[in-house]
C-alpha positions as CSV (number, residue, x, y, z in Angstrom):
1,M,130.7,17.4,148.2
2,T,134.4,17.9,149.0
3,A,134.9,19.0,152.7
4,V,137.4,21.7,153.6
5,L,138.4,22.7,157.2
6,I,139.9,26.2,157.6
7,T,141.7,27.2,160.8
8,G,141.4,30.8,161.7
9,A,138.1,32.8,161.0
10,G,139.8,36.1,160.5
11,M,140.0,38.1,157.4
12,V,141.9,35.6,155.2
13,G,140.1,32.6,156.7
14,A,136.6,34.0,156.3
15,H,137.1,35.2,152.7
16,A,138.8,32.0,151.8
17,A,135.7,30.2,153.2
18,R,133.5,32.4,151.0
19,A,135.6,31.6,147.9
20,L,135.5,27.8,148.6
21,A,131.8,27.8,149.5
22,D,131.0,29.7,146.3
23,A,133.0,27.1,144.3
24,G,130.8,24.4,145.7
25,Y,132.9,23.1,148.7
26,D,131.6,22.0,152.1
27,V,133.5,24.4,154.4
28,T,133.9,24.5,158.1
29,L,135.8,27.2,160.0
30,L,137.7,26.8,163.2
31,D,138.8,29.5,165.6
32,A,139.8,29.9,169.2
33,V,137.6,32.9,169.7
34,P,135.2,33.2,166.7
35,Q,133.3,36.3,165.9
36,P,130.1,34.9,164.3
37,D,128.7,38.3,163.3
38,Y,131.8,39.1,161.3
39,V,132.1,35.6,159.8
40,H,128.5,35.5,158.7
41,S,128.8,39.0,157.2
42,V,131.5,37.7,154.9
43,V,130.6,34.0,154.4
44,G,126.9,33.7,155.2
45,S,125.1,32.0,158.0
46,D,125.2,28.5,156.7
47,V,129.0,27.9,157.2
48,P,129.6,26.2,160.6
49,I,132.2,27.5,163.0
50,L,134.0,25.2,165.5
51,T,135.5,26.7,168.6
52,A,139.0,25.2,169.1
53,D,142.5,26.4,169.6
54,V,145.4,25.3,167.4
55,R,147.6,25.2,170.4
56,E,145.6,22.2,171.6
57,L,146.4,19.1,169.5
58,P,143.5,16.9,170.8
59,A,141.0,19.7,169.8
60,I,142.4,19.9,166.3
61,I,142.4,16.1,165.9
62,D,138.8,16.1,167.0
63,A,137.9,18.8,164.5
64,V,139.5,16.8,161.7
65,S,137.7,13.6,162.8
66,R,134.3,15.4,162.9
67,T,134.6,17.2,159.6
68,R,136.6,14.6,157.6
69,P,138.1,17.1,155.2
70,E,140.1,16.3,152.1
71,V,141.8,19.7,152.5
72,V,142.8,21.7,155.6
73,V,143.6,25.4,155.1
74,H,145.7,26.8,157.9
75,T,145.4,30.5,158.4
76,A,145.4,30.9,162.2
77,A,148.3,33.0,163.4
78,L,149.4,36.0,165.5
79,I,151.1,38.6,163.2
80,G,152.8,41.9,163.1
81,A,153.0,43.9,166.3
82,T,150.8,41.4,168.2
83,A,153.5,38.6,167.5
84,Q,156.4,41.0,168.2
85,S,155.0,42.0,171.6
86,N,154.5,38.4,172.7
87,P,157.2,36.2,171.1
88,F,156.4,33.1,173.1
89,G,152.7,33.3,172.4
90,A,153.5,33.7,168.8
91,F,155.7,30.7,168.9
92,Q,152.9,28.7,170.6
93,V,150.3,29.8,167.9
94,N,152.4,30.1,164.8
95,V,154.9,27.3,165.2
96,A,153.5,24.8,167.7
97,G,150.0,25.4,166.4
98,T,151.1,24.7,162.8
99,V,152.9,21.5,163.9
100,N,149.6,20.5,165.6
101,V,147.7,21.2,162.4
102,A,150.1,19.1,160.4
103,E,150.0,16.2,162.9
104,A,146.2,16.3,162.8
105,V,146.4,16.2,159.0
106,R,148.6,13.2,159.2
107,L,146.5,11.3,161.7
108,G,143.3,12.2,159.9
109,G,144.6,11.1,156.5
110,V,143.9,14.4,155.0
111,R,145.0,14.7,151.4
112,R,146.2,18.3,151.2
113,L,147.3,21.1,153.6
114,V,147.3,24.7,152.4
115,H,149.3,27.0,154.7
116,A,149.1,30.8,154.8
117,S,152.7,32.1,155.0
118,T,154.0,35.6,154.4
119,L,156.3,37.8,152.3
120,G,158.0,38.4,155.7
121,V,159.9,35.2,155.3
122,N,162.2,36.9,152.6
123,D,165.7,37.8,153.7
124,L,165.8,41.3,152.1
125,S,169.5,41.8,153.1
126,H,170.2,39.9,149.9
127,P,170.3,41.8,146.5
128,Q,166.9,42.5,145.0
129,G,167.9,42.8,141.4
130,A,164.6,41.3,140.0
131,P,161.1,40.5,141.2
132,I,161.3,38.1,144.2
133,D,160.6,34.5,143.3
134,E,160.1,31.5,145.5
135,Q,163.9,30.7,145.5
136,F,164.8,34.0,147.2
137,P,166.7,33.4,150.5
138,L,164.7,33.1,153.6
139,G,165.4,34.8,156.9
140,G,162.5,36.4,158.6
141,G,164.0,39.9,158.9
142,G,164.7,39.6,162.6
143,R,161.0,39.9,163.4
144,V,159.1,37.4,165.5
145,Y,156.3,36.9,162.9
146,G,158.7,36.4,159.9
147,A,160.9,34.0,162.0
148,S,157.9,32.0,163.1
149,K,156.7,31.6,159.5
150,V,160.2,30.5,158.3
151,A,160.2,27.9,161.0
152,S,156.7,26.8,160.1
153,E,157.6,26.4,156.4
154,Q,160.6,24.2,157.2
155,L,158.6,22.1,159.6
156,L,155.6,21.7,157.2
157,R,157.9,20.6,154.4
158,A,159.5,18.0,156.7
159,W,156.1,16.7,157.8
160,S,154.8,16.6,154.2
161,L,157.9,14.7,153.0
162,A,157.8,12.3,155.9
163,Y,154.1,11.4,155.8
164,G,153.1,12.0,152.1
165,F,150.3,14.6,152.3
166,E,150.2,17.3,149.7
167,L,151.4,20.7,150.7
168,A,150.9,24.2,149.4
169,M,152.5,27.1,151.2
170,L,151.3,30.6,150.1
171,R,153.6,33.5,150.7
172,V,151.0,36.2,151.0
173,A,151.8,39.9,150.5
174,G,150.5,42.5,152.9
175,T,146.8,41.8,152.9
176,Y,144.0,44.4,153.3
177,G,140.3,44.1,153.2
178,Y,137.1,43.9,155.3
179,G,138.3,42.3,158.6
180,H,138.2,42.5,162.3
181,F,142.1,42.2,162.6
182,V,142.2,40.3,166.0
183,G,145.4,38.5,164.7
184,G,147.2,41.8,164.6
185,S,147.3,43.0,161.0
186,G,148.6,46.5,161.3
187,I,148.6,47.1,157.5
188,G,145.1,45.9,157.2
189,Q,144.0,48.1,160.1
190,E,145.7,51.1,158.6
191,V,144.2,50.8,155.2
192,A,140.7,50.1,156.6
193,G,141.2,53.1,159.0
194,L,142.1,55.5,156.2
195,L,138.9,54.5,154.3
196,A,136.8,54.9,157.4
197,A,138.3,58.3,158.2
198,A,137.7,59.5,154.7
199,R,134.1,58.3,154.7
200,D,133.4,60.1,158.0
201,G,135.2,63.3,157.0
202,R,138.1,62.8,159.5
203,E,141.8,63.3,158.9
204,G,143.6,60.1,158.2
205,A,147.2,58.9,158.8
206,A,149.2,56.6,156.7
207,G,152.7,55.1,157.1
208,G,152.8,54.3,160.8
209,R,152.3,50.6,160.1
210,M,153.0,50.3,156.4
211,P,156.7,50.3,155.2
212,A,157.8,53.0,152.9
213,S,157.6,50.6,149.9
214,Y,155.5,47.4,150.2
215,E,153.4,45.0,148.2
216,L,149.7,45.1,149.2
217,V,147.1,42.5,147.9
218,Y,143.4,42.6,148.3
219,V,141.9,39.9,150.5
220,K,139.6,38.6,147.7
221,D,142.6,37.9,145.5
222,V,144.2,36.0,148.5
223,A,141.0,34.1,149.0
224,R,141.0,33.0,145.3
225,A,144.6,31.9,145.6
226,V,143.7,29.8,148.6
227,M,140.7,28.3,146.7
228,L,143.0,27.4,143.8
229,A,145.7,26.0,146.0
230,A,143.2,23.8,147.7
231,T,141.7,22.5,144.5
232,V,144.2,22.5,141.6
233,A,145.7,19.1,140.8
234,P,148.5,18.2,140.7
235,L,150.6,20.6,142.8
236,R,154.0,20.9,141.1
237,H,155.6,22.8,143.9
238,D,154.9,23.4,147.7
239,V,155.4,27.1,147.8
240,Y,153.8,29.9,145.8
241,N,153.9,33.7,145.9
242,V,150.6,35.5,146.2
243,G,150.4,39.2,145.7
244,A,149.6,42.0,143.4
245,G,153.0,42.0,141.5
246,A,153.6,45.7,142.3
247,L,154.9,47.8,145.1
248,V,153.0,50.8,146.6
249,T,153.9,53.5,149.0
250,P,151.8,55.1,151.8
251,D,151.5,58.3,149.7
252,E,150.1,56.2,146.8
253,V,147.4,54.7,149.2
254,I,146.5,58.2,150.3
255,H,146.1,59.3,146.8
256,A,144.0,56.2,145.9
257,V,141.7,56.9,148.9
258,A,141.3,60.5,147.8
259,Q,140.2,59.3,144.4
260,I,137.2,57.7,146.2
261,Y,136.6,60.5,148.7
262,P,137.9,63.7,147.0
263,S,137.8,65.8,150.2
264,F,139.9,63.4,152.2
265,V,142.9,64.8,153.9
266,A,145.7,62.6,155.4
267,R,149.0,63.2,157.1
268,R,152.0,61.1,156.3
269,V,153.5,59.3,159.3
270,F,157.0,58.0,158.8
271,E,158.0,54.6,160.0
272,R,158.0,53.9,163.7
273,R,161.0,51.7,163.4
274,P,164.0,51.9,161.0
275,D,163.8,49.5,158.0
276,P,167.5,48.7,157.2
277,F,166.5,46.5,154.3
278,P,163.5,48.0,152.5
279,R,161.6,46.0,149.9
280,K,162.7,47.1,146.5
281,Q,161.0,44.4,144.3
282,P,157.5,43.0,144.1
283,F,156.8,39.3,144.1
284,D,157.4,37.3,140.9
285,L,154.0,35.7,140.4
286,T,155.0,33.5,137.5
287,R,154.7,30.1,139.3
288,A,151.3,31.0,140.9
289,R,150.0,32.1,137.5
290,Q,151.3,29.1,135.5
291,E,150.6,26.3,138.0
292,L,147.6,27.6,140.1
293,G,145.9,29.8,137.5
294,Y,146.2,32.8,139.9
295,E,145.9,36.2,138.5
296,P,145.2,39.2,140.8
297,A,141.9,40.8,139.9
298,F,142.2,44.0,142.0
299,D,144.8,46.7,141.6
300,L,145.1,49.2,144.5
301,A,142.3,51.5,143.2
302,A,139.8,48.6,142.6
303,G,140.6,47.0,145.9
304,L,140.1,50.1,147.9
305,R,136.8,50.8,146.1
306,D,135.6,47.3,146.9
307,L,136.6,47.7,150.5
308,A,135.0,51.0,150.8
309,A,131.7,49.4,149.6
310,A,132.1,46.6,152.1
311,L,132.7,49.1,154.9
312,D,129.6,51.2,153.9
313,A,127.5,48.0,153.8
314,S,128.7,47.1,157.3
315,V,127.8,50.4,158.7
316,A,124.4,50.3,157.1
317,N,123.7,46.8,158.4
318,S,124.8,47.7,161.9
319,S,122.6,50.9,162.0
320,G,119.7,49.1,160.4
């Protein structure tokens, strides 16, 4: 059975572990501060979790040595406001930690590294006349998280070319789903918070963390993309867009939640910070479709309904 090591046991890491385990892979998760109850609620109780910090190279080398993976999936990161409020900490985790993972891959003879990047690497000051493909200019938007991911992509490509391991970098759209959000996913928290408020009969608020126009993707679609990137052979490129292929607004999210909970009332919160270069185009998913076989299975309505069911199940399990 092919072994896969996943760094980061947050929302993307846990759901990717579930997708890979369901596909028959021997999966191990690694996290600095794992939350076993959350992980087991997503993945099941039979997936081992190692406690290790990507900032500590010897610990990552040891994890690779112990699990002997053919593929390492790297999702561990500080994102959004968490990264912005602690730039040096974000550098240590997102950039130095990524280099540590690449070095452990090299030393361990791992065949392939799959890296979770972000749509935040796109430099939206450039004209957006068509859906954004993988050749769109990079810049990071002056934000710590985006800048750290631009740096990580460049370093990973250099490591891959120098040492010959296979590399797939997935530029992932704004991800929502059932999570615990310790990495700082403001958009994920906002969407889950809207559904929780609607379920409990409380007023919700949208737009404080989500830009006026943004591409959202459901975590189960991201997990499938990770599984495909980890397993498809050969890889023809080292970077792939992963999203829904459509933009949404906070008002559309509110409307979609109200379709699930008709009595839901929400207020629109306008952006806390100015967005000088808004996203006007969704991702072009052509490369991921043709080369990975990726196709988003969840539109916004379907993703929110699935998340609502997951949140209901979580409440039922905790009260039971």
